[in-house]
C-alpha beads as a LAMMPS data file, in Angstrom:
LAMMPS data file: protein, C-alpha beads

400 atoms
399 bonds

1 atom types
1 bond types

-500.0 500.0 xlo xhi
-500.0 500.0 ylo yhi
-500.0 500.0 zlo zhi

Masses

1 110.0

Atoms # bond

1 1 1 0.000 0.000 0.000
2 1 1 1.069 3.672 -0.087
3 1 1 3.126 3.739 3.091
4 1 1 3.605 0.194 4.354
5 1 1 2.616 1.160 7.905
6 1 1 -0.891 2.392 7.028
7 1 1 -3.601 0.335 8.682
8 1 1 -7.119 -0.246 7.433
9 1 1 -8.904 1.166 4.425
10 1 1 -8.180 4.503 2.763
11 1 1 -10.173 7.397 1.313
12 1 1 -8.245 9.498 -1.228
13 1 1 -8.903 13.173 -1.851
14 1 1 -7.482 14.744 -5.021
15 1 1 -7.685 18.143 -6.677
16 1 1 -8.682 17.835 -10.338
17 1 1 -5.883 19.190 -12.529
18 1 1 -4.076 18.648 -15.799
19 1 1 -1.751 16.227 -13.955
20 1 1 -4.055 13.258 -14.494
21 1 1 -1.487 10.538 -13.858
22 1 1 -0.168 12.185 -10.690
23 1 1 -3.675 11.812 -9.258
24 1 1 -4.428 8.449 -10.854
25 1 1 -1.311 6.404 -10.005
26 1 1 -1.507 6.636 -6.171
27 1 1 -5.202 5.739 -6.394
28 1 1 -4.398 2.674 -8.504
29 1 1 -1.690 1.567 -6.082
30 1 1 -4.132 1.717 -3.183
31 1 1 -6.799 -0.022 -5.291
32 1 1 -4.503 -2.893 -6.252
33 1 1 -3.459 -3.244 -2.609
34 1 1 -7.117 -3.702 -1.760
35 1 1 -7.237 -0.765 0.669
36 1 1 -9.094 1.891 -1.363
37 1 1 -12.627 2.595 -0.175
38 1 1 -13.549 5.892 -1.821
39 1 1 -12.292 8.827 -3.876
40 1 1 -13.237 12.486 -3.449
41 1 1 -12.423 14.940 -6.253
42 1 1 -12.262 18.676 -5.519
43 1 1 -13.367 20.245 -8.802
44 1 1 -12.963 23.920 -9.670
45 1 1 -15.165 25.621 -12.310
46 1 1 -12.189 25.885 -14.674
47 1 1 -11.251 22.207 -14.406
48 1 1 -14.898 21.205 -14.798
49 1 1 -14.590 22.289 -18.447
50 1 1 -11.303 20.500 -19.098
51 1 1 -10.501 17.273 -20.918
52 1 1 -8.205 16.335 -18.035
53 1 1 -11.057 16.025 -15.549
54 1 1 -13.094 14.008 -18.053
55 1 1 -10.133 11.683 -18.567
56 1 1 -9.582 11.185 -14.830
57 1 1 -13.247 10.591 -14.137
58 1 1 -13.529 8.112 -17.002
59 1 1 -10.441 6.206 -15.864
60 1 1 -11.629 6.075 -12.251
61 1 1 -15.031 4.730 -13.268
62 1 1 -13.278 1.603 -14.507
63 1 1 -12.267 0.850 -10.916
64 1 1 -15.227 -1.187 -9.733
65 1 1 -16.364 -1.307 -6.093
66 1 1 -14.835 2.114 -5.344
67 1 1 -17.104 5.036 -4.504
68 1 1 -16.357 8.274 -6.402
69 1 1 -17.708 11.616 -5.223
70 1 1 -17.122 14.850 -7.135
71 1 1 -17.262 18.047 -5.059
72 1 1 -17.793 20.960 -7.472
73 1 1 -17.211 24.690 -7.007
74 1 1 -13.765 24.255 -5.482
75 1 1 -12.510 27.869 -5.135
76 1 1 -9.929 29.023 -7.674
77 1 1 -8.331 31.482 -5.250
78 1 1 -9.075 33.104 -1.854
79 1 1 -7.282 30.929 0.734
80 1 1 -10.034 31.419 3.317
81 1 1 -12.642 29.979 0.954
82 1 1 -10.289 27.130 -0.034
83 1 1 -9.694 26.201 3.611
84 1 1 -13.425 26.348 4.327
85 1 1 -14.094 24.058 1.363
86 1 1 -11.346 21.651 2.491
87 1 1 -12.653 21.513 6.048
88 1 1 -16.145 20.674 4.814
89 1 1 -14.937 18.037 2.331
90 1 1 -12.648 16.288 4.808
91 1 1 -15.459 16.353 7.367
92 1 1 -17.818 14.684 4.880
93 1 1 -15.240 11.985 4.154
94 1 1 -14.656 11.325 7.852
95 1 1 -18.391 11.103 8.562
96 1 1 -18.990 8.757 5.637
97 1 1 -15.957 6.571 6.330
98 1 1 -15.149 6.920 10.050
99 1 1 -12.809 3.939 10.131
100 1 1 -10.735 4.915 7.079
101 1 1 -7.461 6.805 6.767
102 1 1 -7.936 10.047 4.804
103 1 1 -5.156 10.562 2.241
104 1 1 -4.857 13.964 0.566
105 1 1 -2.861 14.022 -2.674
106 1 1 -1.228 17.459 -2.764
107 1 1 0.007 17.145 -6.352
108 1 1 -2.893 18.600 -8.328
109 1 1 -4.326 22.087 -8.473
110 1 1 -2.720 25.489 -8.335
111 1 1 -0.156 26.186 -5.622
112 1 1 -2.512 28.346 -3.577
113 1 1 -5.227 25.672 -3.719
114 1 1 -2.809 22.946 -2.755
115 1 1 -1.178 24.799 0.146
116 1 1 -4.431 26.033 1.676
117 1 1 -6.048 22.592 1.381
118 1 1 -2.966 20.912 2.862
119 1 1 -3.106 23.206 5.892
120 1 1 -6.549 21.884 6.799
121 1 1 -5.550 18.307 5.926
122 1 1 -2.647 18.600 8.369
123 1 1 -4.905 19.948 11.120
124 1 1 -7.391 17.133 10.518
125 1 1 -4.744 14.422 10.813
126 1 1 -4.828 13.363 7.162
127 1 1 -1.898 11.684 5.477
128 1 1 -0.581 14.140 2.856
129 1 1 1.235 12.736 -0.152
130 1 1 2.910 14.222 -3.207
131 1 1 3.337 12.266 -6.454
132 1 1 6.805 13.202 -7.732
133 1 1 6.366 12.077 -11.327
134 1 1 9.778 13.366 -12.416
135 1 1 11.453 10.887 -10.046
136 1 1 8.611 8.326 -10.045
137 1 1 8.210 8.331 -6.291
138 1 1 5.643 9.292 -3.675
139 1 1 6.634 11.666 -0.902
140 1 1 4.911 11.929 2.476
141 1 1 4.456 15.524 3.657
142 1 1 2.501 15.203 6.889
143 1 1 4.443 16.449 9.881
144 1 1 3.624 13.320 11.896
145 1 1 3.870 10.822 9.045
146 1 1 5.547 7.559 9.954
147 1 1 6.929 7.359 6.406
148 1 1 10.101 9.452 6.411
149 1 1 11.532 8.537 2.994
150 1 1 10.052 8.756 -0.516
151 1 1 8.472 5.508 -1.690
152 1 1 9.024 4.382 -5.318
153 1 1 5.850 4.347 -7.379
154 1 1 4.960 0.738 -7.970
155 1 1 4.255 -0.099 -11.609
156 1 1 0.482 -0.118 -12.155
157 1 1 0.112 1.156 -15.731
158 1 1 0.445 -0.662 -19.036
159 1 1 0.188 0.836 -22.518
160 1 1 -3.593 0.476 -22.661
161 1 1 -4.278 2.030 -19.241
162 1 1 -1.667 4.781 -19.757
163 1 1 -3.323 5.989 -22.964
164 1 1 -6.824 5.475 -21.551
165 1 1 -6.060 7.784 -18.625
166 1 1 -4.981 10.409 -21.184
167 1 1 -8.220 10.055 -23.160
168 1 1 -7.285 7.522 -25.861
169 1 1 -8.035 3.924 -26.667
170 1 1 -5.782 1.564 -28.596
171 1 1 -7.065 1.263 -32.151
172 1 1 -4.337 -0.971 -33.588
173 1 1 -0.941 -2.364 -32.699
174 1 1 0.983 -4.160 -35.449
175 1 1 3.193 -6.115 -33.070
176 1 1 0.190 -7.608 -31.240
177 1 1 -0.685 -9.637 -34.336
178 1 1 0.967 -13.032 -34.661
179 1 1 0.977 -12.895 -38.476
180 1 1 2.805 -9.542 -38.347
181 1 1 5.415 -11.032 -36.020
182 1 1 5.905 -13.959 -38.392
183 1 1 6.412 -11.672 -41.386
184 1 1 8.794 -9.458 -39.415
185 1 1 10.814 -12.502 -38.366
186 1 1 10.922 -13.812 -41.938
187 1 1 12.554 -10.598 -43.190
188 1 1 14.838 -10.025 -40.213
189 1 1 17.968 -10.595 -42.296
190 1 1 16.806 -7.942 -44.757
191 1 1 16.076 -5.551 -41.901
192 1 1 19.504 -6.001 -40.354
193 1 1 21.206 -5.658 -43.756
194 1 1 19.433 -2.350 -44.391
195 1 1 20.555 -0.975 -41.042
196 1 1 24.163 -2.144 -41.351
197 1 1 24.664 -0.676 -44.838
198 1 1 21.946 1.953 -45.088
199 1 1 24.047 4.787 -46.545
200 1 1 25.300 2.512 -49.285
201 1 1 21.741 1.560 -50.247
202 1 1 19.907 4.829 -49.630
203 1 1 19.587 5.788 -53.305
204 1 1 18.313 2.316 -54.212
205 1 1 15.598 2.515 -51.570
206 1 1 14.493 5.831 -53.039
207 1 1 14.188 4.158 -56.430
208 1 1 12.159 1.312 -54.968
209 1 1 9.946 3.738 -53.066
210 1 1 8.905 5.361 -56.344
211 1 1 6.454 2.481 -56.569
212 1 1 4.420 3.980 -53.759
213 1 1 1.305 5.650 -55.096
214 1 1 0.286 9.173 -54.176
215 1 1 -2.925 7.834 -52.651
216 1 1 -1.165 6.618 -49.525
217 1 1 0.484 3.236 -50.035
218 1 1 -2.426 1.797 -51.989
219 1 1 -1.578 -1.128 -54.293
220 1 1 -0.040 0.181 -57.474
221 1 1 1.344 -1.428 -60.587
222 1 1 4.871 -2.728 -60.621
223 1 1 7.481 -0.264 -61.801
224 1 1 10.794 -1.005 -63.352
225 1 1 14.139 0.701 -63.768
226 1 1 17.683 -0.052 -64.921
227 1 1 20.914 0.252 -62.959
228 1 1 24.305 0.384 -64.663
229 1 1 26.816 -2.423 -64.143
230 1 1 29.151 -0.597 -61.749
231 1 1 26.400 0.835 -59.543
232 1 1 24.386 -2.368 -59.656
233 1 1 27.380 -4.385 -58.571
234 1 1 27.659 -2.279 -55.426
235 1 1 24.129 -3.080 -54.339
236 1 1 23.716 -6.556 -55.746
237 1 1 24.061 -8.100 -52.287
238 1 1 21.000 -6.154 -51.147
239 1 1 19.098 -6.971 -54.323
240 1 1 19.720 -10.651 -53.625
241 1 1 18.467 -10.306 -50.080
242 1 1 15.367 -8.421 -51.247
243 1 1 14.681 -10.954 -53.979
244 1 1 15.019 -13.843 -51.533
245 1 1 12.435 -12.068 -49.382
246 1 1 10.111 -11.676 -52.415
247 1 1 10.334 -7.907 -52.234
248 1 1 11.832 -7.222 -55.662
249 1 1 12.770 -9.102 -58.777
250 1 1 15.942 -8.322 -60.680
251 1 1 17.911 -9.713 -63.600
252 1 1 21.265 -8.784 -65.131
253 1 1 21.203 -8.228 -68.882
254 1 1 23.901 -9.255 -71.333
255 1 1 25.405 -5.751 -71.370
256 1 1 25.697 -5.824 -67.579
257 1 1 22.779 -3.571 -66.746
258 1 1 20.523 -4.566 -63.852
259 1 1 16.824 -4.726 -64.609
260 1 1 14.805 -4.228 -61.402
261 1 1 11.056 -4.621 -60.904
262 1 1 9.612 -2.920 -57.823
263 1 1 6.843 -4.483 -55.723
264 1 1 3.175 -3.555 -55.756
265 1 1 2.342 -4.990 -52.327
266 1 1 1.507 -1.990 -50.093
267 1 1 2.984 -3.648 -47.000
268 1 1 6.314 -4.214 -48.750
269 1 1 6.306 -0.659 -50.040
270 1 1 5.667 0.620 -46.518
271 1 1 8.475 -1.566 -45.228
272 1 1 10.960 -0.248 -47.817
273 1 1 9.800 3.305 -47.133
274 1 1 11.018 3.138 -43.532
275 1 1 9.048 0.504 -41.634
276 1 1 12.189 -1.619 -41.678
277 1 1 13.779 0.755 -39.145
278 1 1 10.832 0.323 -36.786
279 1 1 11.185 -3.447 -37.095
280 1 1 14.943 -3.231 -36.502
281 1 1 14.370 -1.435 -33.213
282 1 1 11.534 -3.780 -32.280
283 1 1 13.997 -6.675 -32.577
284 1 1 16.560 -4.791 -30.483
285 1 1 14.159 -3.775 -27.710
286 1 1 11.576 -6.531 -27.403
287 1 1 13.504 -8.684 -24.933
288 1 1 14.386 -5.922 -22.469
289 1 1 12.893 -6.859 -19.074
290 1 1 10.254 -4.760 -17.346
291 1 1 8.919 -3.003 -20.452
292 1 1 5.780 -3.436 -22.519
293 1 1 6.672 -2.668 -26.137
294 1 1 4.405 -1.888 -29.079
295 1 1 5.422 -1.381 -32.700
296 1 1 3.085 0.369 -35.121
297 1 1 0.703 1.729 -32.478
298 1 1 -2.310 3.844 -33.348
299 1 1 -4.687 5.349 -30.804
300 1 1 -8.068 6.993 -31.123
301 1 1 -9.527 9.769 -28.938
302 1 1 -12.292 8.667 -26.594
303 1 1 -14.044 11.956 -27.361
304 1 1 -14.578 13.735 -30.655
305 1 1 -12.214 16.556 -29.775
306 1 1 -8.537 15.808 -29.301
307 1 1 -5.521 18.075 -29.006
308 1 1 -3.048 15.358 -29.984
309 1 1 -1.302 16.297 -33.229
310 1 1 -0.655 12.727 -34.335
311 1 1 -2.186 9.499 -33.102
312 1 1 0.281 7.058 -34.680
313 1 1 3.519 6.034 -33.007
314 1 1 6.321 3.984 -34.541
315 1 1 7.323 2.464 -31.210
316 1 1 5.794 3.002 -27.781
317 1 1 6.691 1.412 -24.475
318 1 1 5.650 1.676 -20.854
319 1 1 7.764 0.840 -17.821
320 1 1 7.297 1.875 -14.211
321 1 1 4.290 4.068 -15.106
322 1 1 6.291 6.028 -17.700
323 1 1 5.897 6.274 -21.460
324 1 1 8.667 6.328 -24.058
325 1 1 7.873 7.139 -27.694
326 1 1 10.350 6.507 -30.536
327 1 1 9.907 8.229 -33.903
328 1 1 11.859 6.495 -36.686
329 1 1 13.132 8.334 -39.750
330 1 1 15.112 6.772 -42.588
331 1 1 14.714 9.825 -44.848
332 1 1 16.167 13.288 -44.430
333 1 1 14.902 15.519 -41.624
334 1 1 14.853 18.917 -43.295
335 1 1 12.493 21.500 -44.760
336 1 1 8.805 20.803 -44.240
337 1 1 9.610 17.404 -42.766
338 1 1 11.739 19.100 -40.107
339 1 1 8.759 21.271 -39.141
340 1 1 6.370 18.336 -39.089
341 1 1 8.625 16.132 -36.952
342 1 1 9.484 18.835 -34.414
343 1 1 5.833 19.850 -34.046
344 1 1 4.719 16.254 -33.608
345 1 1 7.413 15.249 -31.109
346 1 1 7.157 18.429 -29.064
347 1 1 3.432 17.862 -28.746
348 1 1 3.669 14.339 -27.303
349 1 1 4.732 15.165 -23.711
350 1 1 2.149 17.935 -23.528
351 1 1 -0.702 15.540 -24.273
352 1 1 0.589 12.266 -22.844
353 1 1 1.872 12.644 -19.327
354 1 1 4.366 15.504 -19.146
355 1 1 7.323 14.509 -16.965
356 1 1 6.337 10.850 -17.260
357 1 1 6.898 10.920 -21.028
358 1 1 10.205 10.671 -22.908
359 1 1 10.524 11.105 -26.677
360 1 1 13.300 9.764 -28.929
361 1 1 14.008 10.604 -32.563
362 1 1 15.891 7.766 -34.274
363 1 1 17.148 9.081 -37.611
364 1 1 19.315 7.176 -40.075
365 1 1 20.477 10.449 -41.584
366 1 1 22.026 13.539 -40.022
367 1 1 19.749 15.799 -38.021
368 1 1 20.996 19.381 -38.440
369 1 1 21.470 21.952 -35.718
370 1 1 18.355 23.876 -36.742
371 1 1 16.220 20.752 -36.525
372 1 1 17.657 19.925 -33.103
373 1 1 16.933 23.432 -31.855
374 1 1 13.294 22.985 -32.755
375 1 1 13.010 19.866 -30.629
376 1 1 12.060 20.186 -26.952
377 1 1 14.650 19.423 -24.301
378 1 1 12.969 16.107 -23.404
379 1 1 13.527 14.773 -26.932
380 1 1 16.646 12.659 -27.329
381 1 1 18.204 12.224 -30.788
382 1 1 19.994 9.094 -32.004
383 1 1 21.566 9.190 -35.487
384 1 1 22.927 6.480 -37.783
385 1 1 24.924 3.710 -36.137
386 1 1 24.193 5.210 -32.697
387 1 1 20.648 3.859 -33.049
388 1 1 21.979 0.401 -32.259
389 1 1 22.825 1.749 -28.801
390 1 1 19.206 2.622 -28.098
391 1 1 18.743 -0.728 -26.386
392 1 1 21.179 0.334 -23.652
393 1 1 19.395 3.669 -23.249
394 1 1 15.993 1.970 -22.988
395 1 1 17.360 -0.511 -20.445
396 1 1 18.583 2.416 -18.315
397 1 1 15.255 4.228 -18.733
398 1 1 13.238 1.167 -17.698
399 1 1 14.837 1.036 -14.243
400 1 1 15.103 4.778 -13.543

Bonds

1 1 1 2
2 1 2 3
3 1 3 4
4 1 4 5
5 1 5 6
6 1 6 7
7 1 7 8
8 1 8 9
9 1 9 10
10 1 10 11
11 1 11 12
12 1 12 13
13 1 13 14
14 1 14 15
15 1 15 16
16 1 16 17
17 1 17 18
18 1 18 19
19 1 19 20
20 1 20 21
21 1 21 22
22 1 22 23
23 1 23 24
24 1 24 25
25 1 25 26
26 1 26 27
27 1 27 28
28 1 28 29
29 1 29 30
30 1 30 31
31 1 31 32
32 1 32 33
33 1 33 34
34 1 34 35
35 1 35 36
36 1 36 37
37 1 37 38
38 1 38 39
39 1 39 40
40 1 40 41
41 1 41 42
42 1 42 43
43 1 43 44
44 1 44 45
45 1 45 46
46 1 46 47
47 1 47 48
48 1 48 49
49 1 49 50
50 1 50 51
51 1 51 52
52 1 52 53
53 1 53 54
54 1 54 55
55 1 55 56
56 1 56 57
57 1 57 58
58 1 58 59
59 1 59 60
60 1 60 61
61 1 61 62
62 1 62 63
63 1 63 64
64 1 64 65
65 1 65 66
66 1 66 67
67 1 67 68
68 1 68 69
69 1 69 70
70 1 70 71
71 1 71 72
72 1 72 73
73 1 73 74
74 1 74 75
75 1 75 76
76 1 76 77
77 1 77 78
78 1 78 79
79 1 79 80
80 1 80 81
81 1 81 82
82 1 82 83
83 1 83 84
84 1 84 85
85 1 85 86
86 1 86 87
87 1 87 88
88 1 88 89
89 1 89 90
90 1 90 91
91 1 91 92
92 1 92 93
93 1 93 94
94 1 94 95
95 1 95 96
96 1 96 97
97 1 97 98
98 1 98 99
99 1 99 100
100 1 100 101
101 1 101 102
102 1 102 103
103 1 103 104
104 1 104 105
105 1 105 106
106 1 106 107
107 1 107 108
108 1 108 109
109 1 109 110
110 1 110 111
111 1 111 112
112 1 112 113
113 1 113 114
114 1 114 115
115 1 115 116
116 1 116 117
117 1 117 118
118 1 118 119
119 1 119 120
120 1 120 121
121 1 121 122
122 1 122 123
123 1 123 124
124 1 124 125
125 1 125 126
126 1 126 127
127 1 127 128
128 1 128 129
129 1 129 130
130 1 130 131
131 1 131 132
132 1 132 133
133 1 133 134
134 1 134 135
135 1 135 136
136 1 136 137
137 1 137 138
138 1 138 139
139 1 139 140
140 1 140 141
141 1 141 142
142 1 142 143
143 1 143 144
144 1 144 145
145 1 145 146
146 1 146 147
147 1 147 148
148 1 148 149
149 1 149 150
150 1 150 151
151 1 151 152
152 1 152 153
153 1 153 154
154 1 154 155
155 1 155 156
156 1 156 157
157 1 157 158
158 1 158 159
159 1 159 160
160 1 160 161
161 1 161 162
162 1 162 163
163 1 163 164
164 1 164 165
165 1 165 166
166 1 166 167
167 1 167 168
168 1 168 169
169 1 169 170
170 1 170 171
171 1 171 172
172 1 172 173
173 1 173 174
174 1 174 175
175 1 175 176
176 1 176 177
177 1 177 178
178 1 178 179
179 1 179 180
180 1 180 181
181 1 181 182
182 1 182 183
183 1 183 184
184 1 184 185
185 1 185 186
186 1 186 187
187 1 187 188
188 1 188 189
189 1 189 190
190 1 190 191
191 1 191 192
192 1 192 193
193 1 193 194
194 1 194 195
195 1 195 196
196 1 196 197
197 1 197 198
198 1 198 199
199 1 199 200
200 1 200 201
201 1 201 202
202 1 202 203
203 1 203 204
204 1 204 205
205 1 205 206
206 1 206 207
207 1 207 208
208 1 208 209
209 1 209 210
210 1 210 211
211 1 211 212
212 1 212 213
213 1 213 214
214 1 214 215
215 1 215 216
216 1 216 217
217 1 217 218
218 1 218 219
219 1 219 220
220 1 220 221
221 1 221 222
222 1 222 223
223 1 223 224
224 1 224 225
225 1 225 226
226 1 226 227
227 1 227 228
228 1 228 229
229 1 229 230
230 1 230 231
231 1 231 232
232 1 232 233
233 1 233 234
234 1 234 235
235 1 235 236
236 1 236 237
237 1 237 238
238 1 238 239
239 1 239 240
240 1 240 241
241 1 241 242
242 1 242 243
243 1 243 244
244 1 244 245
245 1 245 246
246 1 246 247
247 1 247 248
248 1 248 249
249 1 249 250
250 1 250 251
251 1 251 252
252 1 252 253
253 1 253 254
254 1 254 255
255 1 255 256
256 1 256 257
257 1 257 258
258 1 258 259
259 1 259 260
260 1 260 261
261 1 261 262
262 1 262 263
263 1 263 264
264 1 264 265
265 1 265 266
266 1 266 267
267 1 267 268
268 1 268 269
269 1 269 270
270 1 270 271
271 1 271 272
272 1 272 273
273 1 273 274
274 1 274 275
275 1 275 276
276 1 276 277
277 1 277 278
278 1 278 279
279 1 279 280
280 1 280 281
281 1 281 282
282 1 282 283
283 1 283 284
284 1 284 285
285 1 285 286
286 1 286 287
287 1 287 288
288 1 288 289
289 1 289 290
290 1 290 291
291 1 291 292
292 1 292 293
293 1 293 294
294 1 294 295
295 1 295 296
296 1 296 297
297 1 297 298
298 1 298 299
299 1 299 300
300 1 300 301
301 1 301 302
302 1 302 303
303 1 303 304
304 1 304 305
305 1 305 306
306 1 306 307
307 1 307 308
308 1 308 309
309 1 309 310
310 1 310 311
311 1 311 312
312 1 312 313
313 1 313 314
314 1 314 315
315 1 315 316
316 1 316 317
317 1 317 318
318 1 318 319
319 1 319 320
320 1 320 321
321 1 321 322
322 1 322 323
323 1 323 324
324 1 324 325
325 1 325 326
326 1 326 327
327 1 327 328
328 1 328 329
329 1 329 330
330 1 330 331
331 1 331 332
332 1 332 333
333 1 333 334
334 1 334 335
335 1 335 336
336 1 336 337
337 1 337 338
338 1 338 339
339 1 339 340
340 1 340 341
341 1 341 342
342 1 342 343
343 1 343 344
344 1 344 345
345 1 345 346
346 1 346 347
347 1 347 348
348 1 348 349
349 1 349 350
350 1 350 351
351 1 351 352
352 1 352 353
353 1 353 354
354 1 354 355
355 1 355 356
356 1 356 357
357 1 357 358
358 1 358 359
359 1 359 360
360 1 360 361
361 1 361 362
362 1 362 363
363 1 363 364
364 1 364 365
365 1 365 366
366 1 366 367
367 1 367 368
368 1 368 369
369 1 369 370
370 1 370 371
371 1 371 372
372 1 372 373
373 1 373 374
374 1 374 375
375 1 375 376
376 1 376 377
377 1 377 378
378 1 378 379
379 1 379 380
380 1 380 381
381 1 381 382
382 1 382 383
383 1 383 384
384 1 384 385
385 1 385 386
386 1 386 387
387 1 387 388
388 1 388 389
389 1 389 390
390 1 390 391
391 1 391 392
392 1 392 393
393 1 393 394
394 1 394 395
395 1 395 396
396 1 396 397
397 1 397 398
398 1 398 399
399 1 399 400
């Protein structure tokens, strides 16, 4: 339970805020420990209109057998009114659950709301906690608390519950499908070859990608092109690998030219257009302990309105209640693409957990200084051969 020396059942009081997970995680810990009796939410007029409150309320409703009471009109300012509200709310909780420990989570709300409420909570003998999401631990603030050291947040979130608490449901995950895993395994040699010698083959991949239709990877007719003897000889090893994987067909003519036929299968075209890098990292990361990993994840808002710029993620993983998103790029990150990538990646932490979210850009080609400047400080950049070292970084992240 939250604080191993607590006895009996608990009633949690939270202030509705944009920090959904900071309120939600301690509640889940108490719920999974079987000690959570009820939840009280102090709701201000401003937060009553927010998506964050809707997300928290929706997530909490999934926790069966737990009473949820929303107390509206929580004052936005005026410390006297806030303390009066807190005294009344704590009194209601004590009357309704006289044998329960009252736990006030002092993480949400504005500073003035939090401090004024905590003053009354202290006077009333409540346990006051603070969810330190940056360090994934829970601190105990009550003067007389028996817990004198921060307690690590126990892992209670998976990918589905993490996104659900932020207002999204999982629409599709490629790596959940057994047939996708089989196809990925069957072309693993091709994937590893592309990573090991990408720069050598970059121009050939661009040629092959010309088979992708403008309508968004819809099946298109096969296309063909010729490669001169010298150039073709340099990439023949890859052509052989691709042909053995039924991705292209090629022949060498009498004059030495290479005749290449591109695929029309939309999945193969998507793979050659960059999906191979996602699969490469999926192979590298999938056996790291203590993480749940998804490749090719798409999520859908639970409400019609959503502020999330993009709802598709190349790789997503959850460990210890934290989310890590990896954006894979095999093409150049410049011009309009630079703007698109920076806008997308900078938006992720804002919409999906703040300090609990880390973003990584894995680019096979150089990411210029201007592009890096556009990226937020929480975005880490791995380029070229350094991408192979991402497994070590993820292993470190998973136990932080």
